[in-house]
DSSP file (Angstrom, degrees, kcal/mol; ACC not computed):
  #  RESIDUE AA STRUCTURE BP1 BP2  ACC     N-H-->O    O-->H-N    N-H-->O    O-->H-N    TCO  KAPPA ALPHA  PHI   PSI    X-CA   Y-CA   Z-CA
    1    1 A M              0   0    0      0, 0.0     2,-0.0     0, 0.0     5,-0.0   0.000 360.0 360.0 360.0 133.1  -41.3  119.2  -15.9
    2    2 A K     >  -     0   0    0      1,-0.1     4,-2.2     4,-0.0     5,-0.2  -0.328 360.0-117.2 -66.7 152.7  -37.5  118.6  -16.3
    3    3 A T  H  > S+     0   0    0      1,-0.2     4,-2.5     2,-0.2     5,-0.2   0.903 115.7  53.9 -59.4 -42.5  -35.8  116.8  -13.5
    4    4 A E  H  > S+     0   0    0      1,-0.2     4,-2.4     2,-0.2    -1,-0.2   0.898 109.0  48.8 -59.3 -40.5  -33.6  119.9  -12.8
    5    5 A D  H  > S+     0   0    0      2,-0.2     4,-2.4     1,-0.2    -1,-0.2   0.886 109.5  52.4 -66.6 -39.0  -36.7  122.1  -12.4
    6    6 A K  H  X S+     0   0    0     -4,-2.2     4,-2.4     2,-0.2    -2,-0.2   0.923 110.4  47.9 -62.0 -44.7  -38.3  119.5  -10.1
    7    7 A I  H  X S+     0   0    0     -4,-2.5     4,-2.5     2,-0.2    -2,-0.2   0.933 111.6  49.7 -61.8 -46.2  -35.2  119.6   -7.9
    8    8 A K  H  X S+     0   0    0     -4,-2.4     4,-1.9     1,-0.2    -1,-0.2   0.882 110.5  51.0 -61.4 -38.1  -35.1  123.4   -7.9
    9    9 A Q  H  X S+     0   0    0     -4,-2.4     4,-2.6     2,-0.2    -1,-0.2   0.924 109.9  49.3 -64.5 -44.1  -38.8  123.4   -6.9
   10   10 A Q  H  X S+     0   0    0     -4,-2.4     4,-1.4     1,-0.2    -2,-0.2   0.905 111.6  49.2 -61.0 -41.9  -38.1  121.0   -4.0
   11   11 A L  H  < S+     0   0    0     -4,-2.5    66,-0.3     1,-0.2    -1,-0.2   0.855 113.4  46.9 -67.0 -34.7  -35.3  123.1   -2.8
   12   12 A T  H  < S+     0   0    0     -4,-1.9    -2,-0.2    -5,-0.2    -1,-0.2   0.894 115.2  44.6 -72.4 -40.7  -37.4  126.3   -3.0
   13   13 A E  H  < S+     0   0    0     -4,-2.6    -2,-0.2     1,-0.2    -1,-0.2   0.662 113.0  52.7 -80.6 -16.6  -40.4  124.7   -1.2
   14   14 A N     <  -     0   0    0     -4,-1.4    63,-0.4    -5,-0.2    -1,-0.2  -0.913  60.1-166.9-127.4 105.1  -38.4  123.0    1.6
   15   15 A P  S    S+     0   0    0      0, 0.0    61,-3.0     0, 0.0     2,-0.5   0.817  88.5  32.3 -61.4 -29.5  -36.0  125.1    3.6
   16   16 A I  E    S+A   75   0A   0     59,-0.2    31,-3.0    60,-0.1     2,-0.4  -0.972  79.4 156.0-129.3 116.8  -34.4  121.9    5.1
   17   17 A I  E     -Ab  74  47A   0     57,-2.1    57,-3.0    -2,-0.5     2,-0.5  -1.000  24.4-159.0-144.4 139.0  -34.3  118.9    2.8
   18   18 A I  E     -Ab  73  48A   0     29,-2.0    31,-2.2    -2,-0.4     2,-0.7  -0.974   9.3-151.0-119.6 130.4  -32.2  115.8    2.7
   19   19 A Y  E     +Ab  72  49A   0     53,-2.7    53,-2.1    -2,-0.5     2,-0.3  -0.894  39.6 157.6 -95.6 119.0  -31.9  113.6   -0.4
   20   20 A M  E     - b   0  50A   0     29,-2.7    31,-2.7    -2,-0.7     2,-0.7  -0.841  50.3 -99.8-140.6 169.1  -31.2  110.1    0.9
   21   21 A K  S    S-     0   0    0     -2,-0.3     7,-2.9    29,-0.2     8,-0.6  -0.881  95.0 -10.0 -95.5 115.6  -31.3  106.4    0.2
   22   22 A G  B    S-D   27   0B   0     -2,-0.7    -2,-0.2     5,-0.3    29,-0.1  -0.615  99.3 -60.0  95.3-159.0  -34.5  105.1    1.9
   23   23 A T        -     0   0    0      3,-1.6    -2,-0.1    -2,-0.2    13,-0.1  -0.793  43.9-105.0-121.0 164.3  -36.7  107.0    4.3
   24   24 A P  S    S+     0   0    0      0, 0.0    -1,-0.1     0, 0.0    16,-0.0   0.857 124.6  45.1 -57.7 -32.9  -35.9  108.6    7.7
   25   25 A E  S    S+     0   0    0      1,-0.2    -3,-0.0    -3,-0.0     8,-0.0   0.826 130.5  21.8 -78.9 -31.9  -37.8  105.6    9.4
   26   26 A V  S    S-     0   0    0      0, 0.0    -3,-1.6     0, 0.0    -1,-0.2  -0.640  79.3-167.0-137.4  76.6  -36.1  103.0    7.2
   27   27 A P  B     -D   22   0B   0      0, 0.0    -5,-0.3     0, 0.0     3,-0.1  -0.347  13.7-149.2 -64.3 146.6  -32.8  104.3    5.8
   28   28 A A  S    S+     0   0    0     -7,-2.9     2,-0.3     1,-0.1    -6,-0.2   0.380  77.2  34.5-101.1   2.7  -31.4  102.1    3.0
   29   29 A C  S  > S-     0   0    0     -8,-0.6     4,-2.2     1,-0.1     5,-0.1  -0.990  79.0-118.6-151.4 156.5  -27.7  102.8    3.7
   30   30 A G  H  > S+     0   0    0     -2,-0.3     4,-2.5     1,-0.2     5,-0.2   0.849 111.8  54.6 -63.2 -36.7  -25.6  103.5    6.7
   31   31 A F  H  > S+     0   0    0      2,-0.2     4,-2.4     1,-0.2    -1,-0.2   0.920 110.1  46.3 -65.8 -42.6  -24.6  107.0    5.6
   32   32 A S  H  > S+     0   0    0      2,-0.2     4,-2.5     1,-0.2     5,-0.2   0.907 112.0  52.6 -64.3 -40.5  -28.2  108.1    5.2
   33   33 A A  H  X S+     0   0    0     -4,-2.2     4,-2.2     1,-0.2    -2,-0.2   0.920 111.4  45.7 -60.5 -44.7  -29.1  106.5    8.6
   34   34 A R  H  X S+     0   0    0     -4,-2.5     4,-1.9     2,-0.2    -2,-0.2   0.904 113.6  48.3 -67.7 -41.9  -26.3  108.5   10.3
   35   35 A A  H  X S+     0   0    0     -4,-2.4     4,-2.3     2,-0.2    -2,-0.2   0.926 113.3  47.1 -64.6 -44.6  -27.1  111.8    8.6
   36   36 A V  H  X S+     0   0    0     -4,-2.5     4,-3.2     1,-0.2     5,-0.2   0.892 109.4  54.2 -65.4 -39.2  -30.8  111.5    9.4
   37   37 A A  H  X S+     0   0    0     -4,-2.2     4,-1.8    -5,-0.2    -1,-0.2   0.906 109.0  49.3 -60.6 -40.5  -30.0  110.5   13.0
   38   38 A A  H  < S+     0   0    0     -4,-1.9     4,-0.5     2,-0.2    -2,-0.2   0.931 113.9  44.6 -63.8 -45.5  -28.0  113.7   13.4
   39   39 A I  H ><>S+     0   0    0     -4,-2.3     3,-1.6     1,-0.2     5,-0.7   0.932 112.0  52.3 -65.2 -45.4  -30.7  115.9   11.9
   40   40 A K  H ><5S+     0   0    0     -4,-3.2     3,-1.6     1,-0.3    -1,-0.2   0.850  99.1  65.1 -59.0 -34.2  -33.4  114.2   14.0
   41   41 A S  T 3<5S+     0   0    0     -4,-1.8    -1,-0.3     1,-0.3    -2,-0.2   0.706  94.3  60.5 -64.8 -18.0  -31.4  114.9   17.1
   42   42 A T  T < 5S-     0   0    0     -3,-1.6    -1,-0.3    -4,-0.5    -2,-0.2   0.694 102.9-132.7 -80.1 -18.5  -31.8  118.6   16.6
   43   43 A G  T < 5 +     0   0    0     -3,-1.6     2,-0.4    -4,-0.5    -3,-0.1   0.538  60.6 135.8  78.8   6.0  -35.6  118.2   16.9
   44   44 A V      < -     0   0    0     -5,-0.7    -1,-0.3     1,-0.1    -2,-0.2  -0.712  57.6-118.3 -91.2 136.2  -36.1  120.4   13.7
   45   45 A D        +     0   0    0     -2,-0.4     2,-0.3    -3,-0.1    -1,-0.1  -0.425  38.8 176.4 -70.4 146.8  -38.6  119.3   11.1
   46   46 A F        -     0   0    0     -2,-0.1     2,-0.2   -31,-0.1   -29,-0.2  -0.985  26.4-124.2-149.2 156.3  -37.2  118.5    7.7
   47   47 A A  E     -b   17   0A   0    -31,-3.0   -29,-2.0    -2,-0.3     2,-0.3  -0.607  27.8-165.9 -95.2 161.9  -38.3  117.2    4.3
   48   48 A W  E     -b   18   0A   0    -31,-0.2     2,-0.4    -2,-0.2   -29,-0.2  -0.993  14.9-154.4-148.7 154.3  -36.7  114.2    2.6
   49   49 A I  E     -b   19   0A   0    -31,-2.2   -29,-2.7    -2,-0.3     2,-1.0  -0.999  17.4-139.3-129.7 127.9  -36.6  112.6   -0.8
   50   50 A N  E >   -b   20   0A   0     -2,-0.4     3,-1.4   -31,-0.2     4,-0.3  -0.769  15.1-167.0 -84.8 103.1  -35.9  108.9   -1.3
   51   51 A V  G >  S+     0   0    0    -31,-2.7     3,-0.5    -2,-1.0     7,-0.4   0.707  82.5  67.6 -68.7 -18.1  -33.6  108.9   -4.3
   52   52 A L  G 3  S+     0   0    0    -32,-0.5    -1,-0.3     1,-0.2   -31,-0.1   0.769 105.5  42.5 -70.7 -24.0  -34.0  105.1   -4.7
   53   53 A E  G <  S+     0   0    0     -3,-1.4    -1,-0.2     1,-0.2    -2,-0.2   0.404 114.3  54.7 -97.4   0.0  -37.6  105.8   -5.6
   54   54 A S    X>  +     0   0    0     -3,-0.5     4,-2.6    -4,-0.3     3,-0.5  -0.649  63.5 172.6-131.3  74.4  -36.7  108.8   -7.8
   55   55 A P  H 3> S+     0   0    0      0, 0.0     4,-1.9     0, 0.0     5,-0.1   0.796  77.9  54.8 -60.5 -30.5  -34.2  107.5  -10.3
   56   56 A F  H 3> S+     0   0    0      2,-0.2     4,-2.4     1,-0.2     5,-0.2   0.900 111.6  44.4 -69.6 -38.3  -34.1  110.7  -12.3
   57   57 A I  H <> S+     0   0    0     -3,-0.5     4,-2.8     2,-0.2    -1,-0.2   0.913 110.2  56.1 -68.8 -42.3  -33.3  112.7   -9.2
   58   58 A L  H  < S+     0   0    0     -4,-2.6    -2,-0.2    -7,-0.4    -1,-0.2   0.897 115.3  38.7 -53.1 -42.7  -30.7  110.1   -8.2
   59   59 A E  H  < S+     0   0    0     -4,-1.9     4,-0.3    -5,-0.2    -1,-0.2   0.878 123.6  37.7 -76.9 -40.0  -29.0  110.6  -11.5
   60   60 A K  H >X S+     0   0    0     -4,-2.4     4,-1.6     1,-0.2     3,-1.2   0.801  96.0  75.5 -89.7 -31.9  -29.4  114.4  -11.9
   61   61 A L  H 3X S+     0   0    0     -4,-2.8     4,-3.2     1,-0.3     5,-0.4   0.862  89.2  59.2 -56.3 -41.6  -28.9  115.8   -8.4
   62   62 A P  H 3>>S+     0   0    0      0, 0.0     4,-1.4     0, 0.0     5,-0.6   0.843 107.1  48.8 -58.2 -30.2  -25.1  115.4   -8.3
   63   63 A E  H <45S+     0   0    0     -3,-1.2    -2,-0.2    -4,-0.3    -3,-0.1   0.895 114.7  44.6 -71.3 -40.1  -24.9  117.6  -11.4
   64   64 A V  H  <5S+     0   0    0     -4,-1.6    -3,-0.1     1,-0.2    -1,-0.1   0.915 124.4  32.8 -69.1 -44.4  -27.1  120.2   -9.8
   65   65 A S  H  <5S-     0   0    0     -4,-3.2    -1,-0.2     2,-0.2    -2,-0.2   0.648  95.5-132.8 -88.8 -16.9  -25.4  120.2   -6.4
   66   66 A N  T  <5S+     0   0    0     -4,-1.4    -3,-0.2    -5,-0.4    -2,-0.1   0.848  71.3 120.2  60.4  34.7  -21.9  119.4   -7.5
   67   67 A W      < -     0   0    0     -5,-0.6    -1,-0.2    -6,-0.3    -2,-0.2  -0.993  51.9-158.7-130.4 121.5  -21.8  116.8   -4.8
   68   68 A P        +     0   0    0      0, 0.0     2,-0.2     0, 0.0    -1,-0.1   0.672  62.4  51.5 -81.8 -17.9  -21.2  113.2   -6.0
   69   69 A T  S    S-     0   0    0      2,-0.1    -2,-0.0    -7,-0.1     0, 0.0  -0.647  78.8 -78.5-121.2 171.5  -22.6  111.1   -3.1
   70   70 A Y  S    S+     0   0    0     -2,-0.2     2,-0.2     2,-0.1   -50,-0.1  -0.906  88.5  48.3-118.4 148.8  -25.7  110.5   -1.0
   71   71 A P        -     0   0    0      0, 0.0     2,-0.4     0, 0.0    12,-0.3   0.510  65.5-175.2 -77.3 167.3  -27.1  111.7    1.4
   72   72 A Q  E     -A   19   0A   0    -53,-2.1   -53,-2.7    -2,-0.2     2,-0.5  -0.974   8.8-158.0-133.1 119.0  -27.1  115.4    0.5
   73   73 A L  E     -AC  18  81A   0      8,-2.7     7,-3.6    -2,-0.4     8,-1.2  -0.838   9.5-170.1 -98.3 131.0  -28.5  117.9    3.0
   74   74 A F  E     -AC  17  79A   0    -57,-3.0   -57,-2.1    -2,-0.5     2,-0.4  -0.955   7.0-170.6-119.1 139.8  -29.7  121.3    1.7
   75   75 A V  E >  S-AC  16  78A   0      3,-2.4     3,-1.7    -2,-0.4   -59,-0.2  -0.994  78.5 -11.1-129.9 124.7  -30.6  124.3    3.8
   76   76 A N  T 3  S-     0   0    0    -61,-3.0    -1,-0.1    -2,-0.4   -60,-0.1   0.875 130.2 -54.9  52.6  41.1  -32.2  127.3    2.1
   77   77 A G  T 3  S+     0   0    0    -63,-0.4     2,-0.4   -62,-0.3    -1,-0.3   0.442 115.2 112.4  80.0  -0.4  -31.4  125.8   -1.3
   78   78 A E  E <  S-C   75   0A   0     -3,-1.7    -3,-2.4   -67,-0.1     2,-0.2  -0.872  72.5-113.0-110.5 138.3  -27.7  125.5   -0.7
   79   79 A I  E     +C   74   0A   0     -2,-0.4    -5,-0.3    -5,-0.2     3,-0.1  -0.492  29.0 180.0 -67.0 130.4  -25.8  122.2   -0.3
   80   80 A V  E     -     0   0A   0     -7,-3.6     2,-0.3     1,-0.3    -1,-0.2   0.810  47.0-107.0 -94.0 -45.1  -24.5  121.7    3.3
   81   81 A G  E     -C   73   0A   0     -8,-1.2    -8,-2.7     4,-0.1    -1,-0.3  -0.956  32.6 -65.0 149.5-166.5  -22.9  118.4    2.6
   82   82 A G     >  -     0   0    0     -2,-0.3     4,-2.6   -10,-0.2     5,-0.2  -0.124  69.0 -58.5-104.9-158.7  -23.1  114.7    3.2
   83   83 A C  H  > S+     0   0    0    -12,-0.3     4,-2.7     1,-0.2     5,-0.2   0.900 128.3  47.5 -55.1 -52.9  -23.0  112.4    6.2
   84   84 A D  H  > S+     0   0    0      1,-0.2     4,-2.3     2,-0.2    -1,-0.2   0.898 115.0  45.9 -61.5 -41.8  -19.5  113.2    7.5
   85   85 A I  H  > S+     0   0    0      2,-0.2     4,-2.7     1,-0.2    -1,-0.2   0.916 112.6  50.3 -67.9 -42.8  -20.1  117.0    7.3
   86   86 A V  H  X S+     0   0    0     -4,-2.6     4,-2.0     2,-0.2    -2,-0.2   0.922 113.0  46.6 -61.7 -44.0  -23.6  116.7    8.9
   87   87 A E  H  X S+     0   0    0     -4,-2.7     4,-2.3    -5,-0.2    -1,-0.2   0.907 112.6  49.7 -65.6 -40.7  -22.1  114.7   11.8
   88   88 A E  H  X S+     0   0    0     -4,-2.3     4,-2.0    -5,-0.2     6,-0.2   0.915 110.7  50.1 -63.1 -42.5  -19.2  117.0   12.2
   89   89 A M  H  X>S+     0   0    0     -4,-2.7     6,-1.9     1,-0.2     5,-0.9   0.860 109.1  52.3 -64.8 -35.4  -21.6  120.0   12.3
   90   90 A L  H ><5S+     0   0    0     -4,-2.0     3,-0.9     4,-0.2    -1,-0.2   0.937 109.4  49.5 -63.5 -45.9  -23.7  118.2   14.9
   91   91 A M  H 3<5S+     0   0    0     -4,-2.3    -2,-0.2     1,-0.2    -1,-0.2   0.855 114.8  42.6 -63.9 -36.8  -20.7  117.7   17.1
   92   92 A N  H 3<5S-     0   0    0     -4,-2.0    -1,-0.2    -5,-0.1    -2,-0.2   0.405 113.9-112.7 -95.2   5.7  -19.5  121.3   17.0
   93   93 A G  T <X5S+     0   0    0     -3,-0.9     4,-1.7    -4,-0.5    -3,-0.2   0.354  87.5 112.6  87.9  -6.6  -22.9  122.8   17.4
   94   94 A E  H  ><S+     0   0    0     -5,-0.9     4,-2.8    -6,-0.2     5,-0.2   0.852  71.5  56.8 -69.3 -34.3  -23.1  124.3   13.9
   95   95 A L  H  > S+     0   0    0     -6,-1.9     4,-2.8     2,-0.2     5,-0.3   0.950 108.3  45.4 -64.5 -48.8  -25.9  122.0   12.7
   96   96 A M  H  > S+     0   0    0     -7,-0.3     4,-2.6     1,-0.2     5,-0.3   0.929 115.0  48.8 -58.6 -45.9  -28.3  122.9   15.5
   97   97 A K  H  X S+     0   0    0     -4,-1.7     4,-2.3     2,-0.2    -2,-0.2   0.934 113.6  45.8 -60.4 -48.4  -27.5  126.6   15.0
   98   98 A L  H  X S+     0   0    0     -4,-2.8     4,-1.8     2,-0.2    -2,-0.2   0.927 116.3  44.1 -61.8 -47.6  -28.0  126.5   11.2
   99   99 A L  H  X S+     0   0    0     -4,-2.8     4,-2.1    -5,-0.2     5,-0.2   0.898 113.9  49.4 -69.5 -39.7  -31.3  124.5   11.4
  100  100 A K  H  X S+     0   0    0     -4,-2.6     4,-2.1    -5,-0.3    -1,-0.2   0.906 110.5  51.0 -64.8 -41.5  -32.8  126.6   14.2
  101  101 A Q  H  X S+     0   0    0     -4,-2.3     4,-0.9    -5,-0.3    -1,-0.2   0.890 109.9  51.9 -61.7 -37.9  -31.9  129.8   12.4
  102  102 A T  H  < S+     0   0    0     -4,-1.8     3,-0.3     1,-0.2    -2,-0.2   0.919 113.8  40.2 -67.7 -44.6  -33.6  128.4    9.3
  103  103 A V  H  < S+     0   0    0     -4,-2.1    -1,-0.2     1,-0.2    -2,-0.2   0.778 116.3  51.0 -77.8 -24.3  -36.9  127.5   11.0
  104  104 A D  H  <        0   0    0     -4,-2.1    -1,-0.2     1,-0.2    -2,-0.2   0.608 360.0 360.0 -84.8 -12.0  -37.0  130.7   13.1
  105  105 A A     <        0   0    0     -4,-0.9    -1,-0.2    -3,-0.3    -2,-0.1   0.495 360.0 360.0 -71.0 360.0  -36.4  132.9   10.1
């Protein structure tokens, strides 16, 4: 399976997924730690991919998403953004609303 197809499959199978450095329990960078903390604070379940253990995804995802950095949060297959956007959405209430709508759909 091509890397692009694998990414598309992950996006299809997981309504909320974050591509990050490290794991939610042990993030490997501060940006991933902050984004995951914001998502966890909503109480909504989410999938994750450690791009440090998936070098082909690490390399290919920015082309697929048109987003150059990590972490990358996707909801319903669409890029939401990285750390700063996720934190901003948490602060203004949009993150909770978006994630709750996704799991309640």
